[in-house]
C-alpha positions as CSV (number, residue, x, y, z in Angstrom):
1,M,-4.2,-5.9,12.0
2,R,-1.5,-3.6,10.8
3,L,-2.4,-0.4,9.0
4,R,-0.6,2.6,7.5
5,Y,-1.4,6.2,8.4
6,A,0.0,8.6,5.8
7,F,0.6,12.3,6.5
8,R,2.0,15.1,4.4
9,L,5.5,16.5,5.3
10,D,6.8,20.0,4.9
11,P,10.6,19.7,5.0
12,T,12.8,22.8,4.8
13,S,15.3,23.3,2.0
14,G,18.1,21.8,4.2
15,Q,16.0,18.8,5.1
16,R,15.1,18.2,1.5
17,I,18.8,18.0,0.7
18,A,19.3,15.6,3.6
19,L,16.4,13.5,2.5
20,A,17.7,13.4,-1.1
21,R,21.0,12.2,0.3
22,A,19.3,9.4,2.2
23,F,17.3,8.4,-0.8
24,G,20.4,8.2,-2.9
25,C,22.4,6.2,-0.3
26,A,19.5,3.7,0.1
27,R,19.3,3.4,-3.7
28,V,23.0,2.7,-4.0
29,V,23.0,0.0,-1.4
30,Y,20.0,-1.7,-3.1
31,N,21.7,-1.6,-6.5
32,D,25.0,-2.9,-4.9
33,V,23.1,-5.9,-3.5
34,I,21.6,-6.7,-6.9
35,A,25.0,-6.3,-8.6
36,A,26.7,-8.6,-6.1
37,R,24.1,-11.3,-6.5
38,E,24.1,-11.0,-10.3
39,R,27.9,-11.5,-10.3
40,A,27.5,-14.6,-8.1
41,R,24.9,-16.0,-10.5
42,A,27.0,-15.4,-13.6
43,A,29.9,-17.1,-11.9
44,G,27.8,-20.1,-10.9
45,E,28.4,-19.4,-7.2
46,A,25.9,-19.4,-4.3
47,F,24.3,-16.1,-3.5
48,P,26.0,-14.3,-0.6
49,T,23.8,-14.1,2.5
50,A,22.3,-11.0,3.9
51,A,24.9,-10.9,6.8
52,V,27.8,-11.1,4.3
53,L,26.3,-8.4,2.1
54,S,25.6,-6.1,5.1
55,K,29.3,-6.4,6.2
56,M,30.6,-6.0,2.7
57,L,28.3,-3.3,1.3
58,V,27.6,-1.2,4.4
59,T,30.1,-1.7,7.2
60,E,33.2,-2.1,5.0
61,A,32.1,0.1,2.2
62,K,31.9,3.1,4.6
63,K,35.7,2.8,5.1
64,T,36.5,3.0,1.3
65,R,37.1,6.2,-0.6
66,E,34.3,5.4,-3.2
67,R,31.6,4.8,-0.6
68,H,32.6,6.9,2.4
69,W,29.6,9.1,2.0
70,L,27.3,6.2,3.2
71,G,28.2,7.3,6.7
72,E,26.4,10.6,6.2
73,V,23.0,8.9,6.6
74,S,21.4,6.7,9.3
75,A,22.7,3.1,9.2
76,V,19.1,1.9,9.7
77,V,18.1,3.3,6.3
78,L,20.9,1.3,4.6
79,Q,20.1,-1.9,6.5
80,Q,16.4,-1.6,5.5
81,S,17.3,-1.0,1.9
82,L,19.4,-4.2,2.1
83,R,16.4,-6.1,3.6
84,D,14.2,-4.7,0.7
85,A,16.5,-6.2,-1.9
86,D,16.6,-9.5,0.0
87,G,12.8,-9.5,0.2
88,A,12.6,-8.8,-3.6
89,Y,14.7,-11.9,-4.3
90,R,12.6,-14.0,-2.0
91,N,9.4,-12.9,-3.7
92,F,10.9,-13.6,-7.1
93,F,11.9,-17.2,-6.3
94,A,8.6,-17.9,-4.5
95,S,6.8,-16.7,-7.6
96,L,8.9,-19.0,-9.8
97,K,8.1,-22.0,-7.6
98,G,4.4,-21.1,-7.5
99,A,4.4,-20.6,-3.7
100,R,3.4,-16.9,-4.0
101,K,-0.2,-16.0,-4.9
102,G,-1.0,-13.4,-7.5
103,A,0.7,-12.3,-10.7
104,R,4.2,-13.5,-11.4
105,V,6.9,-11.3,-9.9
106,G,9.9,-10.4,-12.1
107,A,13.5,-10.4,-11.1
108,P,14.7,-7.4,-9.0
109,R,15.9,-4.5,-11.1
110,F,18.3,-1.7,-10.5
111,K,16.7,1.5,-9.2
112,S,17.3,4.9,-10.8
113,R,17.5,8.4,-9.4
114,R,14.8,9.3,-12.0
115,D,12.3,6.9,-10.5
116,A,9.0,8.5,-9.8
117,R,8.9,7.2,-6.2
118,Q,11.7,7.4,-3.7
119,A,11.4,5.9,-0.2
120,I,13.4,5.3,3.0
121,R,12.3,3.4,6.1
122,F,13.2,4.1,9.8
123,T,12.5,1.4,12.4
124,Q,12.6,1.8,16.2
125,N,16.3,1.1,16.1
126,A,16.8,4.4,14.4
127,R,15.4,6.2,17.5
128,W,13.1,8.4,15.6
129,R,10.2,10.0,17.5
130,I,7.4,12.5,17.4
131,T,8.2,15.5,19.5
132,G,5.9,17.3,21.9
133,A,5.4,20.0,19.3
134,G,4.1,17.4,16.8
135,R,7.1,17.3,14.6
136,L,8.8,14.2,13.3
137,L,12.4,13.9,14.5
138,L,14.5,11.8,12.1
139,P,18.2,10.9,12.6
140,K,20.6,13.1,10.6
141,I,17.7,14.9,9.1
142,G,16.1,16.9,11.9
143,E,12.6,17.8,13.0
144,V,10.3,17.8,10.0
145,R,6.9,19.5,10.1
146,V,3.9,17.2,9.7
147,R,0.4,18.1,8.6
148,W,-1.5,16.0,11.1
149,S,-5.1,15.4,10.2
150,R,-5.9,13.0,13.1
151,A,-4.2,11.4,16.1
152,L,-2.4,8.1,15.7
153,P,-4.4,5.4,17.5
154,S,-1.3,3.7,18.9
155,I,2.5,3.9,18.9
156,P,3.8,3.3,15.4
157,S,6.5,0.6,14.9
158,S,8.1,2.2,11.9
159,V,7.9,5.2,9.6
160,T,8.6,5.4,5.8
161,V,9.4,8.7,4.3
162,I,8.2,8.9,0.6
163,R,8.7,11.4,-2.2
164,D,6.3,11.0,-5.0
165,A,6.5,12.1,-8.7
166,A,4.9,15.4,-7.9
167,G,7.7,16.3,-5.4
168,R,5.5,15.8,-2.3
169,F,6.8,14.2,0.8
170,F,4.8,11.9,3.0
171,A,5.4,10.0,6.3
172,S,3.7,6.6,6.4
173,F,3.4,5.2,9.9
174,V,2.8,1.5,10.5
175,I,0.5,0.9,13.5
176,E,-1.2,-2.1,15.1
177,S,-4.9,-1.6,15.4
178,D,-7.1,-2.8,18.3
179,P,-10.0,-4.9,16.9
180,E,-12.3,-4.2,19.9
181,Q,-11.6,-0.4,19.7
182,D,-12.1,-0.3,16.0
183,R,-15.5,-2.1,16.2
184,S,-16.7,0.1,19.0
185,R,-15.7,3.2,17.2
186,L,-17.5,2.3,14.0
187,G,-20.6,0.8,15.8
188,E,-22.6,-2.3,15.2
189,P,-25.1,-2.3,12.2
190,D,-28.3,-4.4,12.0
191,L,-27.3,-8.1,11.9
192,D,-29.6,-8.7,9.0
193,S,-28.3,-5.9,6.8
194,V,-26.8,-7.4,3.7
195,L,-25.8,-5.4,0.6
196,G,-25.1,-6.4,-2.9
197,I,-23.0,-4.1,-5.1
198,D,-22.8,-4.2,-8.9
199,L,-19.8,-2.1,-10.2
200,G,-20.1,-0.5,-13.6
201,L,-19.1,2.4,-15.8
202,S,-22.3,4.3,-16.4
203,H,-22.7,4.3,-12.6
204,F,-19.8,3.5,-10.4
205,A,-21.9,1.3,-8.2
206,V,-25.6,0.2,-8.1
207,L,-26.7,-1.2,-4.7
208,S,-29.2,-3.9,-4.1
209,D,-31.5,-1.4,-2.3
210,G,-31.8,0.6,-5.6
211,T,-29.3,3.3,-4.8
212,K,-27.2,4.4,-7.8
213,I,-23.9,6.1,-7.3
214,D,-22.6,8.1,-10.2
215,S,-19.1,7.6,-11.5
216,P,-17.1,10.7,-10.8
217,R,-14.8,10.1,-13.8
218,F,-11.9,12.0,-12.3
219,L,-9.5,11.3,-15.2
220,R,-12.0,12.2,-17.9
221,R,-12.8,15.6,-16.2
222,A,-9.0,16.4,-16.0
223,E,-8.2,15.3,-19.5
224,K,-8.3,18.8,-21.0
225,K,-5.9,20.1,-18.4
226,L,-3.7,17.0,-18.8
227,K,-3.5,17.3,-22.5
228,K,-2.4,21.0,-22.3
229,A,0.3,20.2,-19.7
230,Q,1.6,17.2,-21.6
231,R,1.6,19.2,-24.9
232,E,3.7,21.9,-23.1
233,L,6.1,19.2,-21.8
234,S,6.6,17.7,-25.2
235,R,7.7,21.1,-26.6
236,K,10.5,21.6,-23.9
237,Q,14.1,20.8,-24.7
238,K,15.2,17.6,-23.0
239,G,17.5,18.2,-20.1
240,S,16.4,21.8,-19.6
241,K,15.0,23.3,-16.4
242,N,11.8,24.3,-18.1
243,R,11.3,20.7,-19.1
244,A,11.7,19.7,-15.4
245,K,9.1,22.3,-14.4
246,A,6.7,21.1,-17.1
247,R,7.2,17.5,-16.0
248,L,6.4,18.5,-12.4
249,K,3.2,20.2,-13.6
250,V,2.0,17.0,-15.3
251,A,2.9,14.9,-12.3
252,R,0.9,17.2,-10.0
253,T,-2.1,17.1,-12.2
254,H,-2.0,13.3,-12.1
255,A,-1.6,13.4,-8.4
256,K,-4.7,15.5,-7.9
257,V,-6.7,12.9,-10.0
258,T,-5.3,10.0,-7.9
259,D,-6.0,11.7,-4.6
260,A,-9.5,12.6,-5.5
261,R,-10.2,9.0,-6.7
262,R,-8.7,7.6,-3.5
263,E,-10.8,9.9,-1.3
264,F,-14.0,8.9,-3.1
265,H,-13.2,5.2,-2.7
266,H,-12.4,5.7,1.0
267,Q,-15.6,7.6,1.8
268,L,-17.9,5.2,-0.1
269,S,-16.2,2.0,1.3
270,T,-16.4,3.3,4.8
271,K,-20.1,4.2,4.5
272,V,-20.9,0.7,3.1
273,I,-18.9,-1.1,5.8
274,R,-20.4,1.0,8.6
275,E,-24.0,0.4,7.6
276,N,-24.0,-3.3,6.7
277,Q,-23.0,-6.5,8.4
278,A,-22.3,-8.4,5.2
279,V,-21.4,-7.1,1.7
280,A,-21.4,-9.0,-1.6
281,V,-19.5,-7.8,-4.6
282,E,-18.6,-9.3,-8.0
283,D,-15.1,-10.5,-8.6
284,L,-14.4,-8.6,-11.8
285,A,-11.5,-9.5,-14.2
286,V,-10.1,-6.0,-14.3
287,C,-6.9,-7.0,-16.0
288,G,-8.9,-8.5,-18.9
289,L,-11.3,-5.5,-19.1
290,A,-8.3,-3.2,-19.2
291,R,-7.2,-4.7,-22.5
292,T,-10.5,-3.7,-24.2
293,R,-11.6,-0.5,-25.8
294,L,-13.0,0.5,-22.4
295,A,-9.5,0.4,-20.8
296,K,-9.3,4.1,-19.9
297,S,-12.8,4.1,-18.3
298,V,-12.0,0.9,-16.4
299,H,-8.8,2.4,-15.0
300,D,-10.5,5.6,-14.2
301,A,-13.1,3.8,-12.1
302,G,-10.5,2.0,-10.0
303,W,-12.7,-1.0,-9.1
304,S,-9.7,-3.1,-7.8
305,A,-8.7,-0.3,-5.3
306,F,-12.3,0.0,-4.1
307,V,-12.8,-3.7,-3.6
308,G,-9.4,-3.9,-1.8
309,M,-10.6,-1.2,0.6
310,L,-13.8,-3.1,1.3
311,E,-11.7,-6.2,1.9
312,Y,-9.4,-4.8,4.6
313,K,-12.1,-2.7,6.2
314,A,-14.4,-5.7,6.5
315,K,-11.6,-7.6,8.2
316,R,-10.8,-4.6,10.5
317,Y,-14.3,-3.9,11.6
318,G,-15.6,-7.5,11.9
319,R,-17.8,-7.5,8.8
320,T,-18.2,-10.2,6.2
321,L,-17.2,-9.6,2.5
322,V,-18.3,-12.1,-0.1
323,K,-16.8,-12.2,-3.6
324,V,-19.2,-13.6,-6.2
325,G,-17.6,-15.4,-9.1
326,R,-17.1,-13.4,-12.3
327,F,-18.8,-16.1,-14.4
328,E,-22.1,-15.9,-12.4
329,P,-24.8,-14.7,-14.9
330,T,-26.0,-11.9,-12.6
331,S,-27.2,-9.7,-15.5
332,Q,-29.0,-12.6,-17.2
333,V,-31.0,-14.1,-14.3
334,C,-34.4,-12.6,-13.2
335,S,-34.1,-11.7,-9.6
336,T,-37.9,-12.3,-9.1
337,C,-38.4,-15.8,-10.6
338,G,-34.9,-17.0,-11.1
339,I,-35.2,-17.7,-14.8
340,K,-32.1,-17.2,-16.9
341,D,-33.1,-15.0,-19.8
342,G,-29.9,-15.2,-21.8
343,P,-27.0,-12.7,-22.5
344,K,-27.7,-9.1,-23.5
345,P,-25.6,-6.5,-25.2
346,L,-24.3,-3.6,-23.1
347,H,-26.6,-1.0,-24.7
348,V,-29.7,-2.9,-23.2
349,R,-30.1,-1.2,-19.9
350,E,-33.7,-2.5,-19.2
351,W,-35.3,-5.8,-20.0
352,T,-38.6,-7.6,-19.3
353,C,-38.5,-11.2,-18.0
354,T,-40.2,-13.5,-20.5
355,A,-41.4,-15.8,-17.7
356,C,-42.9,-13.5,-15.1
357,G,-43.1,-10.2,-17.0
358,T,-41.1,-8.2,-14.5
359,L,-39.4,-5.1,-15.9
360,H,-35.8,-5.0,-14.7
361,D,-33.2,-2.3,-14.6
362,R,-30.1,-4.2,-15.7
363,D,-27.7,-3.0,-13.0
364,H,-30.2,-3.1,-10.1
365,N,-31.2,-6.7,-11.1
366,A,-27.5,-7.7,-11.1
367,A,-27.0,-6.1,-7.6
368,K,-30.0,-8.1,-6.3
369,N,-28.5,-11.4,-7.7
370,I,-25.1,-10.6,-6.2
371,K,-26.8,-10.1,-2.9
372,A,-28.6,-13.4,-3.2
373,A,-25.4,-15.2,-4.1
374,G,-23.7,-13.6,-1.1
375,L,-26.5,-14.8,1.2
376,A,-26.2,-18.3,-0.2
377,V,-22.4,-18.4,0.4
378,T,-22.8,-17.0,3.9
379,A,-25.6,-19.5,4.8
380,C,-23.5,-22.5,3.6
381,G,-20.7,-21.5,5.9
382,A,-18.2,-21.2,3.1
383,P,-14.8,-19.5,3.9
384,V,-15.7,-15.9,2.9
385,R,-13.3,-14.0,5.1
386,P,-10.4,-12.3,3.3
387,E,-6.8,-13.5,3.6
388,P,-4.4,-11.7,5.9
389,L,-3.3,-8.4,4.3
390,L,-0.2,-6.3,4.3
391,A,-0.3,-2.9,6.0
392,Q,-2.8,-0.8,4.2
393,R,-2.9,2.9,3.7
394,E,-5.7,3.9,6.0
395,E,-8.3,6.6,5.2
396,T,-6.1,9.2,6.8
397,G,-6.0,12.6,5.0
398,S,-2.9,14.6,4.5
399,H,-4.2,18.1,5.0
400,G,-4.7,20.4,7.9
401,S,-2.6,22.1,10.5
402,P,-0.3,20.3,12.9
403,P,-1.8,19.9,16.4
404,D,0.0,20.7,19.6
405,A,0.9,17.3,20.9
406,R,-2.0,15.2,19.6
407,A,0.1,12.7,17.6
408,A,2.5,12.1,20.5
C-alpha cells in the first residue's frame, strides 16, 4: 500500500526564491498544455500526444527567447507538470464516459499564480536525496531543512514540495508500506472485537460500547478570531502590502483549524483501528447534509475525512471496515427487541420502546444497530473491504527538531 508522509520544510530566503521559480515554471508548462489542446479542439484536430507536447513545450521552448527561463529549473519538474495535465484530461474523459467513480470531474482549467496551493514533484530521475545531516537535497534548489517527526519506514519513490495558502512549505514523500511490518507494529486485537460508530453533531461519535466522544468544534471555537481577521482584511486596500499581510493572517488561522481537526481525526481513527478487528460505520450523505441549515457544523465535524482515514487504515493494518447503508433506520429500531418504532425529530434524544419498554439513548441505540448490521454483513461474507486507494497522507506530524540521520 502506498502512503504519504508529510513533513514541514524550513527553506532559506534564497531557496524560497528558487522554489517560487520552480512553481511558476511548472504552472506555465501546465497552462501551455491546456492551451495547446484547446487550440486543437477548436480547430477540430486530434489532441497532440504527450510526447509531442513534451518536445514542443519543454525541449524546444527552452531554446526560444520567450521560454528560455524554463532551463533554470529541473527538467523533471516540467515533465511531471506535463504528466499532471495529461492525467487531468484522462480523468475528465473517463468521467464523461462514466468509467470513473465518484463525482463528475470538470475539464482542466488554467492555473494561477494566486492559487492557494502550489506544488512540484521530484521523482527518482531528478536525483534528489536525503543527506546524512537529515536535509532534503533538491536539484537547483539546494539542501532544505526538514522538521523530521519520525523516521521514514522505507525509501521513498518521489517527493512533492507543497506551499499552502498560509505560506508554509511541506515535503510529501510517497513510500510503499510493508503489510506484515505494519500489522506487527500495531498489534493484533481480540478477534471478536467489533465496534459500531454513530457519527453526529452533539457528540462527534457515539460508540456501541457506550463511549461518547465530544465534538471539538474547532471552527466554532476559532470563529471570533476568524471574524476579526477577516474584518481587518476587508478594510485593507486591494493590492497593498498590508492586505497581503492580512490575507496571510486569515490563511494561518484557517490552517490552524484544519491541522487541529486532522490531528483529532488521526488520533481517534488510529485508536479505533488498533483496538478492534472490525468496525462498522454509517455511510452518511455528507454532500446532502452540507446543503442544509447545519452546513457549517457538518463541515466542522469532518465526517468524510474521518471515515476515509478509517478506510485506509483498516486496509493497511488488516482490519475490516463495514459501511452501513444511509437508509438503514438505525435511530428508529429498538436494539433490544428489533421493533421499528418510527421516525423521531432531532430534538428527541431519548425514547422508550413501545414493545419492550426499554429506555434508549438515541445515539447509543443507533451505534448498537450499526454494529449489528456490520456483524450481519461480515457473517454473510459480503465484500466489505475497501477499494484500492491513492497514496494517503499518513498520521505523520510536521513538528519537532531534525534528527541526525534518522530519515536517511
